[in-house]
C-alpha positions as CSV (number, residue, x, y, z in Angstrom):
1,M,35.3,-30.4,-21.6
2,P,37.2,-27.1,-22.8
3,S,38.5,-27.1,-26.4
4,I,42.5,-26.8,-26.6
5,T,43.8,-24.6,-29.6
6,P,47.4,-24.4,-30.2
7,S,48.7,-20.8,-30.8
8,L,51.7,-20.1,-32.9
9,W,53.4,-16.8,-32.2
10,F,54.9,-15.1,-35.3
11,D,56.7,-11.8,-35.6
12,S,54.6,-10.7,-38.6
13,Q,53.8,-13.7,-40.6
14,A,50.6,-15.1,-39.2
15,E,48.4,-14.9,-42.1
16,D,51.0,-16.1,-44.5
17,A,51.6,-19.2,-42.3
18,A,47.9,-19.9,-41.8
19,N,47.5,-19.6,-45.7
20,F,50.5,-21.8,-46.1
21,Y,49.2,-24.6,-43.9
22,V,45.6,-24.5,-45.2
23,S,47.1,-25.1,-48.7
24,V,49.0,-28.1,-47.4
25,F,46.4,-30.2,-45.4
26,P,43.2,-31.4,-46.8
27,N,39.9,-30.3,-45.2
28,S,41.2,-27.0,-43.9
29,K,40.3,-23.5,-43.8
30,I,40.7,-20.0,-42.5
31,N,37.9,-19.3,-40.1
32,A,38.6,-15.7,-39.0
33,L,41.1,-13.0,-39.2
34,S,41.2,-10.3,-36.6
35,H,43.3,-7.1,-36.9
36,Y,45.1,-4.6,-34.9
37,G,43.3,-1.3,-34.3
38,E,44.6,2.4,-33.6
39,G,47.2,2.7,-31.0
40,A,48.3,-0.9,-31.0
41,P,51.9,-2.0,-31.2
42,F,51.4,-2.8,-35.1
43,P,49.9,-0.5,-37.7
44,A,46.2,-0.5,-37.7
45,G,44.7,-3.0,-40.0
46,T,47.7,-5.5,-39.5
47,V,46.5,-9.0,-38.9
48,L,46.4,-9.7,-35.1
49,T,45.3,-13.4,-35.2
50,A,44.5,-15.8,-37.9
51,D,42.1,-18.5,-36.7
52,F,42.2,-21.8,-38.9
53,E,41.5,-25.4,-39.0
54,L,43.8,-28.2,-40.4
55,D,41.8,-31.3,-41.3
56,G,39.3,-30.2,-38.8
57,K,41.6,-29.2,-35.7
58,R,41.6,-25.7,-34.7
59,F,44.9,-23.5,-34.6
60,Q,45.6,-19.9,-34.0
61,A,48.5,-17.9,-35.5
62,L,49.3,-14.6,-33.7
63,N,51.5,-11.6,-35.0
64,G,53.1,-10.6,-31.7
65,G,56.5,-9.2,-32.8
66,P,60.0,-10.5,-32.3
67,Y,59.9,-11.0,-28.7
68,F,59.4,-14.8,-28.8
69,T,60.3,-17.2,-31.4
70,I,59.3,-20.8,-32.3
71,S,61.5,-23.8,-31.4
72,E,61.9,-27.4,-32.1
73,A,60.8,-28.0,-28.3
74,I,57.2,-28.0,-29.7
75,S,56.4,-29.9,-32.9
76,F,53.3,-31.4,-34.8
77,V,53.1,-34.9,-35.6
78,V,51.6,-35.8,-38.9
79,D,50.4,-39.4,-39.2
80,A,51.3,-40.3,-42.7
81,P,50.1,-44.1,-43.3
82,T,51.8,-44.4,-46.8
83,Q,55.1,-43.5,-48.3
84,E,53.2,-41.3,-50.8
85,D,51.7,-39.5,-47.8
86,I,55.3,-39.1,-46.2
87,D,56.6,-37.8,-49.5
88,Y,53.9,-35.4,-49.9
89,Y,54.0,-33.7,-46.4
90,W,57.8,-33.7,-46.5
91,N,57.9,-32.0,-49.8
92,A,55.1,-29.6,-49.1
93,L,56.4,-28.5,-45.6
94,T,60.1,-28.3,-46.7
95,A,59.2,-26.2,-49.9
96,D,60.5,-22.7,-50.2
97,G,62.9,-22.5,-47.3
98,G,62.0,-25.4,-45.0
99,E,64.7,-27.4,-43.4
100,E,65.1,-31.3,-43.3
101,S,66.2,-32.7,-39.8
102,Q,66.6,-36.2,-38.7
103,C,64.2,-39.2,-37.9
104,G,61.2,-37.7,-39.8
105,W,61.5,-34.3,-38.3
106,L,61.6,-30.9,-40.4
107,K,61.1,-27.3,-40.1
108,D,58.9,-25.5,-42.4
109,K,59.7,-21.9,-43.9
110,F,58.1,-20.3,-40.8
111,G,60.4,-22.3,-38.3
112,V,57.6,-24.7,-37.1
113,S,58.7,-28.1,-36.4
114,W,56.9,-31.2,-37.8
115,Q,57.3,-34.9,-37.4
116,I,56.0,-37.0,-40.5
117,V,55.6,-40.3,-39.2
118,P,54.0,-43.6,-40.5
119,P,51.8,-45.1,-37.7
120,I,53.5,-48.4,-38.3
121,L,56.6,-47.0,-36.6
122,G,55.1,-47.5,-33.4
123,E,54.3,-51.1,-34.0
124,L,57.8,-51.9,-35.4
125,M,59.5,-50.3,-32.3
126,S,57.5,-52.0,-29.6
127,G,56.3,-55.4,-28.8
128,P,58.3,-58.5,-27.5
129,D,61.1,-58.3,-30.2
130,A,63.7,-56.0,-28.8
131,E,66.2,-56.8,-31.4
132,R,63.8,-55.7,-34.2
133,A,62.9,-52.6,-32.4
134,G,66.8,-52.0,-32.0
135,R,67.3,-52.5,-35.8
136,V,64.4,-50.1,-36.5
137,M,65.8,-47.6,-34.2
138,Q,69.2,-47.7,-35.8
139,A,67.5,-47.5,-39.3
140,M,65.6,-44.5,-38.4
141,L,68.5,-42.8,-36.7
142,G,70.3,-42.7,-40.2
143,M,67.2,-41.3,-42.0
144,K,66.0,-37.8,-42.6
145,K,62.6,-38.5,-44.3
146,L,61.3,-41.7,-43.1
147,D,61.2,-44.7,-45.5
148,I,58.5,-47.2,-44.6
149,E,60.0,-50.0,-46.6
150,A,63.5,-49.6,-45.1
151,L,62.0,-49.5,-41.6
152,T,59.8,-52.5,-42.1
153,N,62.9,-54.4,-43.6
154,A,65.2,-53.4,-40.8
């Protein structure tokens, strides 16, 4: 089966973004940088792509110019089993200009959207108890960063 690698288009911040993400997630690394050559739309030597891994999952960041922008239509879900994990990823990804959103969603300083979600959320919102699922949904709708205790108590 072929591998699938998400590729993120940046104006000119591909290397900075890759370095930032590698600093946030454990077991992560930059695998390779490629550079524009002479006659390219960017100055020769400018990073073209940054190939990197986040906890063993491959990603690519591309410096392609201002023609396309990142939107909330695509996001990355981070399974954060404990409140400590939620707090860590939330704080790290919103640092230095990131933006909080609703229901566990945020945008980092590069505009990439992330969902910081405890795996228990799926359990709380499914199953035979529709009233509980509704209470959990209402609690979640009132949150920016998710609070496991408040969701569990809903």
